DSSP file (Angstrom, degrees, kcal/mol; ACC not computed):
  #  RESIDUE AA STRUCTURE BP1 BP2  ACC     N-H-->O    O-->H-N    N-H-->O    O-->H-N    TCO  KAPPA ALPHA  PHI   PSI    X-CA   Y-CA   Z-CA
    1    1 A M              0   0    0      0, 0.0     4,-0.0     0, 0.0     0, 0.0   0.000 360.0 360.0 360.0 143.9  206.2  117.5 -110.6
    2    2 A A    >   -     0   0    0      1,-0.1     3,-0.8     2,-0.1     4,-0.1  -0.289 360.0-128.3 -65.5 148.7  209.3  115.3 -110.8
    3    3 A K  T 3  S+     0   0    0      1,-0.3     2,-0.4     2,-0.1     3,-0.2   0.892 108.6  36.3 -65.0 -40.1  210.2  113.8 -114.2
    4    4 A K  T 3> S+     0   0    0      1,-0.2     4,-1.7     2,-0.1    -1,-0.3  -0.479  72.4 149.1-111.8  60.0  210.5  110.3 -112.7
    5    5 A W  H <>  +     0   0    0     -3,-0.8     4,-1.8    -2,-0.4    -1,-0.2   0.820  69.1  56.3 -66.5 -30.8  207.8  110.5 -110.0
    6    6 A I  H  > S+     0   0    0     -3,-0.2     4,-1.5     2,-0.2    -1,-0.2   0.945 107.9  47.1 -67.1 -46.2  207.0  106.8 -110.2
    7    7 A Q  H  4 S+     0   0    0      1,-0.2    -1,-0.2     2,-0.2    -2,-0.2   0.866 114.7  47.7 -62.3 -35.9  210.6  105.8 -109.4
    8    8 A E  H  < S+     0   0    0     -4,-1.7    -1,-0.2     1,-0.2    -2,-0.2   0.790 108.8  54.8 -75.3 -27.2  210.7  108.3 -106.6
    9    9 A A  H  < S+     0   0    0     -4,-1.8     2,-1.2    -5,-0.2     3,-0.2   0.787  95.1  72.0 -76.0 -27.5  207.3  107.0 -105.2
   10   10 A I     <  +     0   0    0     -4,-1.5    -1,-0.2     1,-0.2    -4,-0.0  -0.733  52.9 157.0 -94.9  94.0  208.5  103.4 -105.0
   11   11 A K  S    S+     0   0    0     -2,-1.2    -1,-0.2     1,-0.2    -2,-0.1   0.811  72.7  32.7 -85.7 -32.7  210.9  103.5 -102.0
   12   12 A H  S >  S-     0   0    0     -3,-0.2     3,-2.0     0, 0.0     4,-0.3  -0.758  80.2-153.0-129.5  84.2  210.6   99.7 -101.1
   13   13 A P  T 3  S+     0   0    0      0, 0.0    -3,-0.0     0, 0.0     0, 0.0  -0.320  81.8  17.7 -59.1 134.9  210.1   97.6 -104.2
   14   14 A G  T 3> S+     0   0    0      3,-0.0     4,-1.9     4,-0.0     5,-0.1   0.375  87.7 117.4  88.2  -4.5  208.2   94.4 -103.3
   15   15 A A  H <> S+     0   0    0     -3,-2.0     4,-2.5     1,-0.2     5,-0.2   0.888  74.5  50.9 -65.1 -39.6  206.9   95.6 -100.0
   16   16 A L  H  > S+     0   0    0     -4,-0.3     4,-2.2     1,-0.2    -1,-0.2   0.896 107.7  53.7 -66.7 -38.3  203.3   95.3 -101.0
   17   17 A H  H  >>S+     0   0    0      1,-0.2     5,-2.6     2,-0.2     4,-0.5   0.929 111.4  45.8 -58.4 -45.4  203.8   91.8 -102.2
   18   18 A K  H ><5S+     0   0    0     -4,-1.9     3,-0.8     1,-0.2    -2,-0.2   0.918 112.3  50.0 -64.8 -43.6  205.3   90.9  -98.8
   19   19 A E  H 3<5S+     0   0    0     -4,-2.5    -1,-0.2     1,-0.2    -2,-0.2   0.847 116.7  41.1 -64.1 -34.5  202.5   92.6  -96.9
   20   20 A L  H 3<5S-     0   0    0     -4,-2.2    -1,-0.2    -5,-0.2    -2,-0.2   0.385 110.1-121.3 -96.5   3.7  199.8   90.9  -98.9
   21   21 A H  T <<5 +     0   0    0     -3,-0.8    -3,-0.2    -4,-0.5    -4,-0.1   0.895  63.8 141.4  57.8  45.1  201.6   87.5  -98.8
   22   22 A V      < -     0   0    0     -5,-2.6    -1,-0.2    -6,-0.2    -2,-0.1  -0.976  55.7-114.1-115.4 126.6  201.8   87.3 -102.6
   23   23 A P    >   -     0   0    0      0, 0.0     3,-1.9     0, 0.0    -5,-0.0  -0.258  37.6 -99.3 -60.0 144.1  205.0   85.8 -104.1
   24   24 A E  T 3  S+     0   0    0      1,-0.2     3,-0.1   -10,-0.0     0, 0.0  -0.359 111.4  34.1 -60.7 141.9  207.1   88.2 -106.1
   25   25 A G  T 3  S+     0   0    0      1,-0.4     2,-0.3    -3,-0.1    -1,-0.2   0.152  98.3 101.0  94.9 -18.8  206.5   87.8 -109.8
   26   26 A K  S <  S-     0   0    0     -3,-1.9    -1,-0.4     1,-0.0     2,-0.2  -0.719  80.3-108.4 -95.6 150.1  202.9   86.9 -109.3
   27   27 A K        -     0   0    0     -2,-0.3    -1,-0.0    -3,-0.1    -3,-0.0  -0.553  27.8-124.3 -76.3 140.9  200.1   89.4 -109.9
   28   28 A I        -     0   0    0     -2,-0.2     5,-0.1    -6,-0.1    -1,-0.1  -0.759  31.6-116.4 -83.6 123.5  198.4   90.8 -106.9
   29   29 A P    >>  -     0   0    0      0, 0.0     4,-1.8     0, 0.0     3,-0.7  -0.322  15.7-125.9 -61.2 142.6  194.6   90.2 -107.2
   30   30 A M  H 3> S+     0   0    0      1,-0.3     4,-2.7     2,-0.2     5,-0.2   0.818 109.5  62.9 -59.8 -31.2  192.6   93.4 -107.4
   31   31 A K  H 3> S+     0   0    0      1,-0.2     4,-1.9     2,-0.2    -1,-0.3   0.897 105.0  45.7 -61.2 -40.8  190.5   92.1 -104.5
   32   32 A K  H <> S+     0   0    0     -3,-0.7     4,-2.3     2,-0.2    -1,-0.2   0.873 111.5  52.2 -69.9 -37.1  193.6   92.1 -102.2
   33   33 A I  H  X S+     0   0    0     -4,-1.8     4,-2.1     2,-0.2    -2,-0.2   0.931 110.1  48.2 -64.1 -45.1  194.6   95.6 -103.4
   34   34 A K  H  X S+     0   0    0     -4,-2.7     4,-1.5     1,-0.2    -2,-0.2   0.900 112.0  49.8 -61.8 -41.4  191.1   97.0 -102.6
   35   35 A A  H  X S+     0   0    0     -4,-1.9     4,-0.9     1,-0.2    -1,-0.2   0.895 110.6  49.8 -65.1 -39.7  191.2   95.4  -99.2
   36   36 A A  H  X S+     0   0    0     -4,-2.3     4,-0.9     1,-0.2     3,-0.4   0.854 105.3  57.9 -68.2 -34.5  194.6   96.8  -98.4
   37   37 A E  H >< S+     0   0    0     -4,-2.1     3,-0.6     1,-0.2    -1,-0.2   0.890 103.0  53.7 -61.0 -39.0  193.5  100.3  -99.5
   38   38 A K  H 3< S+     0   0    0     -4,-1.5    -1,-0.2     1,-0.2    -2,-0.2   0.765  98.4  64.3 -68.7 -25.4  190.7  100.2  -96.9
   39   39 A K  H 3< S-     0   0    0     -4,-0.9    -1,-0.2    -3,-0.4    -2,-0.2   0.841  91.7-162.5 -66.6 -33.0  193.3   99.4  -94.1
   40   40 A G    <X  +     0   0    0     -4,-0.9     4,-1.9    -3,-0.6     3,-0.3  -0.350  43.3  85.6  80.9-165.9  195.0  102.7  -94.6
   41   41 A G  H  > S-     0   0    0      2,-0.2     4,-2.0     1,-0.2     5,-0.1  -0.224 108.1 -35.1  66.0-158.4  198.4  103.6  -93.4
   42   42 A V  H  > S+     0   0    0      1,-0.2     4,-2.6     2,-0.2    -1,-0.2   0.895 142.1  53.8 -65.2 -41.2  201.5  102.8  -95.4
   43   43 A E  H  > S+     0   0    0     -3,-0.3     4,-2.3     1,-0.2    -1,-0.2   0.906 108.9  49.4 -60.8 -41.4  200.0   99.6  -96.7
   44   44 A G  H  X S+     0   0    0     -4,-1.9     4,-2.3     2,-0.2    -1,-0.2   0.881 110.5  49.9 -64.3 -39.6  197.0  101.5  -97.9
   45   45 A K  H  X S+     0   0    0     -4,-2.0     4,-2.3     2,-0.2    -2,-0.2   0.900 111.1  49.0 -66.4 -40.6  199.1  104.1  -99.7
   46   46 A R  H  X S+     0   0    0     -4,-2.6     4,-2.3     2,-0.2    -2,-0.2   0.905 111.8  49.2 -65.0 -40.4  201.1  101.3 -101.4
   47   47 A A  H  X S+     0   0    0     -4,-2.3     4,-2.2     2,-0.2    -2,-0.2   0.901 110.4  50.6 -65.2 -41.1  197.9   99.6 -102.5
   48   48 A H  H  X S+     0   0    0     -4,-2.3     4,-2.3     2,-0.2    -2,-0.2   0.908 111.1  48.4 -63.8 -41.9  196.5  102.9 -103.9
   49   49 A L  H  X S+     0   0    0     -4,-2.3     4,-2.8     2,-0.2     5,-0.2   0.902 109.6  53.0 -64.2 -40.9  199.7  103.5 -105.8
   50   50 A A  H  X S+     0   0    0     -4,-2.3     4,-2.0     1,-0.2    -2,-0.2   0.903 109.8  48.1 -61.2 -41.3  199.6   99.9 -107.2
   51   51 A E  H  X S+     0   0    0     -4,-2.2     4,-1.4     2,-0.2    -1,-0.2   0.912 111.7  50.0 -65.7 -41.7  196.0  100.5 -108.4
   52   52 A T  H  X S+     0   0    0     -4,-2.3     4,-0.5     1,-0.2     3,-0.3   0.926 112.5  46.6 -61.3 -45.7  197.0  103.8 -110.0
   53   53 A L  H >X S+     0   0    0     -4,-2.8     3,-0.9     1,-0.2     4,-0.6   0.836 105.3  60.7 -67.9 -32.1  200.0  102.2 -111.8
   54   54 A K  H >< S+     0   0    0     -4,-2.0     3,-0.7     1,-0.3    -1,-0.2   0.865 103.0  51.8 -62.4 -35.6  197.8   99.2 -112.9
   55   55 A H  H 3< S+     0   0    0     -4,-1.4    -1,-0.3    -3,-0.3    -2,-0.2   0.627  99.4  65.9 -76.0 -13.0  195.6  101.7 -114.8
   56   56 A M  H << S+     0   0    0     -3,-0.9    -1,-0.2    -4,-0.5    -2,-0.2   0.667  77.2  98.6 -84.2 -16.6  198.6  103.2 -116.6
   57   57 A H  S << S-     0   0    0     -3,-0.7     2,-0.1    -4,-0.6     3,-0.0  -0.520  81.5-115.5 -72.9 134.6  199.5  100.1 -118.5
   58   58 A P        -     0   0    0      0, 0.0     2,-0.2     0, 0.0    -1,-0.1  -0.424  32.6-107.4 -68.5 146.0  198.2  100.1 -122.1
   59   59 A K        -     0   0    0     -2,-0.1     2,-0.5     1,-0.1     0, 0.0  -0.531  29.5-125.7 -73.0 135.8  195.6   97.5 -122.9
   60   60 A K        -     0   0    0     -2,-0.2     2,-0.4    -3,-0.0    -1,-0.1  -0.735  27.4-152.5 -84.6 125.3  197.0   94.7 -125.1
   61   61 A H        -     0   0    0     -2,-0.5     2,-0.2     4,-0.0    -1,-0.0  -0.777   2.0-144.1-102.0 141.4  194.8   94.3 -128.1
   62   62 A T     >  -     0   0    0     -2,-0.4     4,-2.1     1,-0.1     5,-0.2  -0.496  33.1-104.9 -90.6 168.9  194.3   91.1 -130.1
   63   63 A K  H  > S+     0   0    0      1,-0.2     4,-2.5     2,-0.2     5,-0.2   0.871 123.3  55.5 -61.9 -35.4  193.9   91.1 -133.9
   64   64 A E  H  > S+     0   0    0      2,-0.2     4,-2.6     1,-0.2    -1,-0.2   0.915 106.2  50.4 -63.3 -42.5  190.2   90.4 -133.3
   65   65 A D  H  > S+     0   0    0      1,-0.2     4,-2.3     2,-0.2    -2,-0.2   0.923 112.2  46.9 -60.3 -44.6  189.9   93.6 -131.2
   66   66 A L  H  X S+     0   0    0     -4,-2.1     4,-2.3     2,-0.2    -1,-0.2   0.890 111.7  51.0 -66.2 -39.0  191.6   95.7 -133.8
   67   67 A H  H  X S+     0   0    0     -4,-2.5     4,-2.5     2,-0.2    -2,-0.2   0.925 110.6  48.7 -63.8 -44.5  189.4   94.2 -136.6
   68   68 A K  H  X S+     0   0    0     -4,-2.6     4,-2.4     1,-0.2    -2,-0.2   0.908 112.0  49.3 -61.8 -42.0  186.2   95.0 -134.6
   69   69 A A  H  X S+     0   0    0     -4,-2.3     4,-2.3     2,-0.2    -1,-0.2   0.894 110.3  50.8 -64.4 -40.0  187.4   98.5 -133.9
   70   70 A H  H  X S+     0   0    0     -4,-2.3     4,-2.0     2,-0.2    -2,-0.2   0.918 111.7  47.0 -64.3 -43.5  188.2   99.0 -137.6
   71   71 A E  H  X S+     0   0    0     -4,-2.5     4,-2.1     1,-0.2    -2,-0.2   0.892 111.1  52.5 -63.9 -40.0  184.7   97.7 -138.6
   72   72 A H  H  X S+     0   0    0     -4,-2.4     4,-1.8     1,-0.2    -2,-0.2   0.900 108.9  49.6 -62.4 -41.8  183.2  100.0 -136.0
   73   73 A M  H  X S+     0   0    0     -4,-2.3     4,-1.2     1,-0.2    -1,-0.2   0.883 108.4  53.3 -65.9 -38.5  185.0  103.0 -137.4
   74   74 A K  H  X S+     0   0    0     -4,-2.0     4,-0.7     1,-0.2     3,-0.3   0.911 107.9  50.9 -62.0 -42.5  183.9  102.2 -140.9
   75   75 A E  H >< S+     0   0    0     -4,-2.1     3,-0.6     1,-0.2    -1,-0.2   0.897 112.6  45.2 -62.9 -41.0  180.3  102.1 -139.8
   76   76 A H  H 3< S+     0   0    0     -4,-1.8    -1,-0.2     1,-0.2    -2,-0.2   0.650 102.7  65.6 -79.8 -15.0  180.5  105.5 -138.1
   77   77 A A  H 3<        0   0    0     -4,-1.2    -1,-0.2    -3,-0.3    -2,-0.2   0.706 360.0 360.0 -77.9 -19.2  182.3  107.1 -141.0
   78   78 A K    <<        0   0    0     -4,-0.7    -1,-0.2    -3,-0.6    -2,-0.1   0.490 360.0 360.0 -73.3 360.0  179.3  106.6 -143.3
């Protein structure tokens, strides 16, 4: 597999935004992505890739989340 497979997979940046009528810079709602996937074709492939890439972003944790996780770990360590 290529080292930079994501860069090679995205041939037309912004194309999915245009197809789904979502302004660039705005997040595409998951509902629109799911609907585009069902259409198939190039638009469906772009939507599927967008969903895949969305899952690759690390979740941003708040201090509260980290505190809860730390407390949870303490409980299970006993």
